[in-house]
C-alpha positions as a printed Julia matrix, in Angstrom:
241×3 Matrix{Float64}:
 -63.4    18.12   71.01
 -59.45   19.44   71.63
 -58.26   15.77   70.92
 -61.01   15.98   67.6
 -59.13   18.76   66.76
 -56.2    17.09   67.08
 -56.92   14.41   65.01
 -58.52   15.69   62.17
 -54.85   17.93   61.74
 -53.21   14.72   61.98
 -55.73   13.21   59.15
 -55.22   16.32   56.61
 -52.09   16.49   57.41
 -50.87   12.66   56.56
 -52.95   13.51   53.58
 -51.06   16.11   51.78
 -48.32   14.6    52.7
 -49.06   10.74   51.38
 -49.37   11.62   47.87
 -45.71   14.48   48.23
 -44.21   10.8    49.2
 -45.79    9.07   46.7
 -44.35   11.16   44.5
 -40.87   11.1    44.99
 -40.61    7.82   44.78
 -42.52    7.38   41.39
 -39.6     9.63   40.31
 -37.22    7.68   38.08
 -33.69    7.54   38.6
 -31.49   10.15   36.6
 -27.78    8.47   35.61
 -25.38   10.67   32.89
 -25.74    9.01   29.23
 -23.06    6.06   28.14
 -19.96    8.46   26.24
 -20.14    7.05   22.81
 -17.06    4.71   21.13
 -14.68    6.98   19.91
 -14.21    6.89   15.98
 -10.4     5.36   14.98
  -7.85    8.63   14.44
  -6.39    7.37   10.8
  -4.7    10.27   11.53
  -0.37   10.63   12.15
   3.02    9.29   11.12
   3.83    5.56   10.75
   6.12    3.59    9.29
   5.9    -0.1     8.54
   6.79   -3.56    6.89
   6.12   -4.76    3.71
   6.2    -8.04    2.06
   4.7    -9.95   -1.67
   4.7   -10.56   -4.82
   5.3    -8.89   -8.13
   5.71   -9.45  -11.88
   7.82   -7.25  -14.57
   6.77   -8.07  -18.32
   9.76   -6.5   -20.3
   9.84   -6.52  -24.12
  14.19   -6.57  -25.91
  14.22   -5.22  -29.53
  17.71   -5.04  -31.47
  19.29   -2.09  -32.07
  21.56   -2.39  -35.27
  23.64    0.15  -36.13
  22.3     2.56  -33.88
  18.72    1.58  -34.85
  18.69    1.78  -38.49
  18.1    -2.34  -38.54
  15.43   -3.94  -35.42
  14.52   -7.36  -34.86
  12.21   -7.78  -31.85
  13.96  -10.96  -30.28
  10.52  -11.48  -27.79
   9.33  -11.03  -24.21
   9.11  -12.79  -20.58
   7.96  -12.02  -17.37
  10.1   -11.57  -14.06
   8.9   -12.23  -11.1
   9.8   -12.71   -7.79
   9.33  -11.59   -4.33
   9.71   -8.43   -2.63
   9.45   -7.18    1.37
  10.69   -4.43    2.3
   9.94   -1.25    4.19
   7.66    2.2     4.08
   7.15    5.19    6.09
   4.47    8.2     5.91
   1.38   11.17    7.11
  -1.73   10.86    7.01
  -4.32   12.92    8.06
  -8.37   12.89    8.64
 -11.15   15.31    8.43
 -14.54   13.57    8.95
 -14.27   10.46    6.81
 -11.55   11.12    4.18
  -7.88   10.93    4.83
  -5.09   12.56    2.58
  -1.5    11.14    3.17
   1.86   10.61    1.76
   4.38    7.96    1.86
   7.67    6.84    0.61
   8.24    3.21    0.14
  11.46    1.13   -0.65
  11.61   -3.05   -1.7
  14.18   -5.57   -2.16
  12.99   -7.04   -5.58
  13.98  -10.72   -6.53
  12.57  -10.65   -9.55
  14.02  -12.39  -12.26
  12.89  -14.35  -16.27
  14.31  -15.04  -18.82
  12.78  -15.97  -22.88
  15.22  -17.18  -26.18
  16.18  -14.54  -28.48
  12.86  -15.39  -31.55
  15.96  -14.67  -34.2
  18.89  -15.91  -32.73
  17.35  -18.77  -30.5
  21.18  -19.75  -29.09
  21.39  -16.57  -26.94
  18.97  -16.4   -24.19
  18.26  -12.94  -23.17
  17.36  -12.8   -19.27
  15.82   -9.24  -16.67
  16.29   -9.22  -13.08
  14.43   -6.01  -11.23
  17.11   -5.79   -7.89
  15.04   -3.61   -6.36
  11.89   -0.77   -6.43
  11.04    3.04   -4.28
   7.53    4.38   -4.84
   6.91    8.35   -3.74
   2.71    8.78   -3.7
   0.58   10.53   -2.34
  -3.11    8.59   -0.92
  -6.7     9.73   -0.98
  -9.05    7.59    1.09
 -11.7     7.01    2.48
 -12.36    5.6     5.88
 -15.68    3.85    7.38
 -14.46    3.88   10.68
 -11.05    0.93   11.63
 -11.42    0.28    7.49
  -9.47    2.57    5.49
 -10.19    2.37    1.63
  -7.84    4.43   -0.84
  -5.65    5.24   -3.49
  -2.17    6.06   -4.65
  -0.44    7.38   -7.06
   2.8     9.36   -7.88
   6.74    8.43   -9.39
   8.25    5.06   -9.03
  11.73    3.81   -9.42
  13.21    0.77  -10.18
  17.22   -1.45  -10.31
  17.7    -3.58  -13.17
  19.86   -5.99  -14.65
  20.3    -7.3   -18.03
  22.1    -9.89  -19.77
  22.79  -12.06  -22.71
  23.25  -16.08  -22.02
  24.39  -18.29  -23.46
  21.24  -20.54  -23.77
  22.57  -24.43  -24.19
  25.2   -23.55  -21.02
  23.53  -20.62  -19.48
  26.31  -18.7   -18.85
  26.78  -15.1   -19.31
  28.1   -14.22  -22.41
  26.73  -10.34  -22.41
  26.6    -8.06  -19.44
  24.72   -4.69  -18.45
  25.71   -2.41  -16.14
  22.8    -2.02  -13.11
  20.34    0.32  -14.78
  18.1     2.91  -12.29
  14.61    3.59  -14.19
  12.07    6.19  -13.25
   8.61    6.27  -14.58
   5.28    6.57  -12.53
   2.43    4.41  -10.47
  -1.27    4.29   -9.53
  -2.54    1.54   -6.41
  -5.83    0.48   -4.95
  -5.24   -0.25   -1.27
  -7.82   -1.3     1.78
  -6.11   -1.27    5.1
  -7.15   -2.05    8.8
  -7.3    -1.2    12.58
  -7.49   -4.05   14.38
  -5.71   -2.01   17.49
  -5.79    2.17   18.0
  -2.3     1.81   16.77
  -1.97   -0.65   14.62
  -3.45   -1.69   10.96
  -3.17   -4.48    8.8
  -3.75   -4.1     4.45
  -3.27   -5.64    1.42
  -2.45   -3.68   -1.69
  -1.82   -3.55   -5.52
   0.59   -1.33   -7.89
   0.71   -1.47  -11.22
   4.51    0.38  -11.86
   4.13    2.96  -15.91
   8.49    2.65  -16.84
   9.13    4.1   -19.67
  11.68    2.83  -22.24
  14.67    2.06  -21.97
  18.32    2.04  -24.14
  20.87   -0.99  -22.68
  24.51   -1.41  -23.96
  25.99   -4.6   -23.3
  29.61   -5.06  -22.05
  32.02   -6.13  -24.97
  35.53   -4.97  -26.18
  33.82   -5.03  -29.98
  30.09   -3.47  -31.44
  28.51   -3.69  -28.17
  25.04   -4.83  -28.01
  22.71   -2.62  -28.1
  19.13   -3.71  -27.37
  15.17   -1.22  -26.0
  14.06   -3.13  -23.61
  10.34   -1.96  -22.14
   8.73   -2.58  -19.41
   6.4    -2.8   -16.8
   5.61   -3.97  -13.03
   2.52   -5.27  -11.07
   3.45   -5.45   -7.23
   0.24   -7.53   -4.63
   1.69   -6.6    -1.19
   0.24   -7.49    2.0
   1.35   -4.5     4.41
   1.54   -3.8     8.41
   1.45   -0.29    9.8
   2.51    1.57   13.03
   0.46    5.04   13.05
   2.46    6.96   16.43
   0.32    9.35   18.74
  -3.69    7.76   19.19
């Protein structure tokens, strides 16, 4: 009888323990979720370099007798390469990015045309340097940034008259600094945590300016217009991140 009670008690105990043990085996393991990838951060100071091409469109008008008589002497495009550097700061809030930037470039833009009414003379324009001081507003899709920019622009120009047959300089002018405005747009791609590569287009709206050329007697005067288009590749390094 005692052996029967002991056996029955053991069977009941096994019957209770087996489902609990099976439940422990069936319970799935719980793991901490994998961390989400961090969004690319555009905030911070940055410095960079740029290089590209530009075209400066100028039209010349002779001012005779102080402008009492005017002669339109034609237009030309001064084209060539530009290269320089930029420095700026950006703030990012959600997907919106705001920034400020200063950029300076050496310019190798040059062009000329024969005067319409005096074809023995050639008028020539050169853009030696330019600077942009702009604010930016952009929208980021992770490591791709689309932005607009606008602000002030300055150009350093040189104008002269050449003899058409010999291309020798006849009348020269002092270098001229000209201030205006600029609007532009760009796309920038962050290919590493602190490095980004982009392409940008800018148009410079420069005012008309009167230029007085060097001559001992009755120095020539011309009203010269200017509008510049730039396309540049840009490489930036952002501090922090």
